[in-house]
N, C-alpha and C positions, 0 to 999 in steps of 0.2 A: 807405658799405653793407657789412655786419657779416653773415658768413656763417660754417657751423662746417668745419673739415674732412673732418665727416660729408657735411657738402653736394660739400661739392667732388668727393668723391669718390661721389655715387650716382651723376654722370653716368656713371661708367666703371665701377662695379660693381652700382649695387643698384635698377636697371630695374626698373619694377613691368611686369608680366604685367597679359597683358587677363582676368581672372578672370572664369569661372560663378560664379551667387550659391550655389553647393555646395561654389565653392572653389576648383572644378579648375579647369583653362583648356581653352578652345580647342582641341583642336575636342571631344572628349570630350563635353560635354554640352550645348555651346552649337552649334547651324553657325561655319564657322570664316568669319570676315568680318574677318581683322586689317586689312586697308584698304581705306576704303570706295571705289565707283565715283566713277566722274569727272560732270563738272554734266552733269543732264537725266537723267540716269539714276537706277530706287528702289533704295535700298539696305533699310534697316527703316526708313528716316523717307522722308515724300513729295519727290518730284521736289524738288532744289534749283537758286537760279538761280544768279548774280551780278548779275546787271541787271536792267532795267526796275523796279522798284520790285516791293510785293507782300510775299504773305507769307514767303514763298520766297526771298528774299535776303537777306547776308550780316547785315543788321540785324535780319533773325529769326532765324537758324537757332537761338538759343536755346529757341524757342519751342517746332520740330518733334519729334514725336514717335514710338516704333515703334509704334503702332497702328491702320497699316493693313494690312488683308490682302493677299495670302498672308504680309506679313512682320511679320505679332505672330508667327510663331516665334520670332523673334529678343528679342523682349518677354522682360525679367527676365534676358539677359546681360550684363554690364560695358558692354563695346562697344557696345549700345544704350542705354546709359543716354546723352541728352544733356549733353557734356560743352562745349558751347559756352559759354556764360557762365559756365566758369569761369576761375582767376589762372593756369595755367600752361598758357595756348592760342598758338599760332601761325600764321602767322607774325608773328617780331619786328622789327624794327629791330637791325640788329646792330651795334656798335661793336667794335671790335676792342682799340682801345685801352684800354679799360675792363678789358678778358679778365683772367681773375687766373691765372699763369703754371703747372705742372704739368709741367714738365722733367724734372720728376724719376719721370715715371708714364714708361717702356719697352714698347714693343713695339707699342703702337698704330702699324696697318698700313692705308692703304689701294691693293688689288690690285684693278683693273678689269683683264677679260678683253679684249683684243685681237680675238677670236675667240666673241662672245657667241651662239650659237644663240636669234634672239627671238620672237616669238609676237606678232603687232601685232593688237590689240581694238581693234575701233571701236567706235563708240555714239553717238549724239545730236551727231554733230561732234564728238567728244575722241576719246583715241585712250591707249593706254602701252604699252610692248614689253614683255610677259610672258617672264621666262627659259623655256625650255620644257627645263629639266634643273636643278635646283633644284641651289649647288653649282659651275658650270660657266661660270656669269656674271660672276663676281669676288667677291672678299670685301673686309670689315672683319675684320682681328681688332685689339683690346683685349686687352689681357697673354693671357689663356688663351678668352678669349669672343671667337667665330666670329660673322660676320653675312654670311650669301650673299644674295646680291645678288635680288631679287625682281622686280621692274619697274622700269620707267622714264619718264617722261612731263615733257613741258613747260607751263608755265604763260607767259599773252602779258597784261599784263608781269609781271613780277618780284613773286612774293609777298613776299618779303623786302624788306627794305631794307638799304640799303648805309650806313653816316653817314645818313641821312638822303637815299639818293637810290634808285629804285627801276632797273629795269632792261628793255630790253624784254620779255629770254628769264631766265626761270626753270629749268633741268633740279632734276629732285630722282631720284637713285635710291634707290629703298628694299631694305631689306637688313631679312631674318629671322632669327632666332633659335630655335630653338625651335618653339612650335609658334605665339607668340604675342608676340614681343621684338620691335620695329622698330627701329632706327634707317636715319635720310634721311643723303641725303648732299646739300649743294645748293648751283649750282655758275650763278654769274650770264653773261649772254652781253649783251654790247652791241654796236652794228653796227660794220664793222671790215671784215675779210680775208674771204672766205667760209671754210667750216667743210665739209670737204670728210666728215670722219667723219657730219657733224650732214644734210650734203646723203643720208646716206643711208635717215638714217631720213626725210627728210623724202619721199624717190622710194616705199621701204616703204611708207610711211601715203597716201600718196597714189593708191598702186595698187592699197590694198587685198590687201596681200602676207600672207598668210596666214601666214609666218614668214621669217627671211631673217639670213643671220649681220649680224652689230650690230661696231663696233668700240667700244665700252664706254670702254677707255684709250684711243685718240684723240681721241673724243670732247670728253673730261674735260682731257685735257693736265695741267701740269702742275700746275693748279688744286688738287689732291689733294695735294697735299704737303702734310704735315702743320703744316710752317709754316706757313700761311696759313689755315688751318682756327682759326675759333672755334664749342665748344660751347656746348651751354645743354640745358636738359628744356624738352619744349615737347607737341605735343599735333599727333594729325591737322588736314592744314588744309580738310577738309570733313566734314560733319557724318556722324558723328554727335563729329568732332573728337577722339577719346576722348584722353586725358590722357598722361603716360610714356611719350614719343616722344624717341628723343637726335636730337639735331640737330649736323650736322657742317657750317658752311656758312662754304664759302673767300670770302676777299676776293679772291682774283685771279681777274678777271674776264678769259671766255673773251668771243672773237669771234666774227661771224657778220655774212653781207654782208646790208643791205636786204631783199632779194630773198628768202633764206631767213627772214628775220623775216618780212615779208609773207606766206611760204606757213604760215608755222607757225601766224600767227595766221588765214588763213584754213580751215587743219584744225582751228581752233579754235571756227570758228562763226563769223568775224568781228567776233567781240569777246572784250573782256576775261572770264578764267576765273581773276584771281585773288583771293582772303580780304584783305580787311583789313590790316594791321599792327595788332597787338593789343597790350595794354600789355606791359611788362615783368612788372611791379610787380617783389618784393623776389628775384627769380633771377636771381645770377652769370651771367656769360661765362666763359670758359675753354679756353685757350689748351695746347697744348702746347709 
């Protein structure tokens, strides 16, 4: 695979933001929508689905548009441009052995909080844990760039594959820099020992708790050590599948009990809520 040093540095220093038609970034002229809603919700697009066939399932996401009132107010904004058929899409089959080393890059730190105050948002059988005060739930630092944890959610089964293997659960920790730059940390879970910090998530979501303290550091454990991270440029994994998202996917798999996996599946509506793996095309994997 051929790529330049500029390509290698794009992940670390050259992320494109979600621009509005006039060149400004959300929310100055375009309504702020850096992360699309979960399954079954309406964003600028018609409600999308993962299963059951029909026009709103993943194979047809590239055909969805922003023409549904009142969501047509988003029309013309870059994040309302459907990129689900693009060439820089997520998820992908992550292959750490094929990653190019960036060991000469220093200052990359993953620092989740042990006492993050989060709000549990429930809708259509899906949920996410949103940070109640940006900057207090954890950060990812890339050189002088700081990304603050915005929200956390899970997918059943995993969206990314690791060397061709899918896992029962994948946790996505979404981080925001500025008004529109996103970095998402992905961590796999397989059946094994119970994870007490994952149980906190399950209990709060099951009881519709509006806010709670969450140990994100305990949930992710040593999976966030930079040595386990494979980096690549990708997209949101739900419509509008906006490209320009930095991904850091861990090869250190965490465990959860079968009961916990079953509960997460129930919270996801009892169905798969994972977009299929997308072609890598000519994108490189990077490692620290």
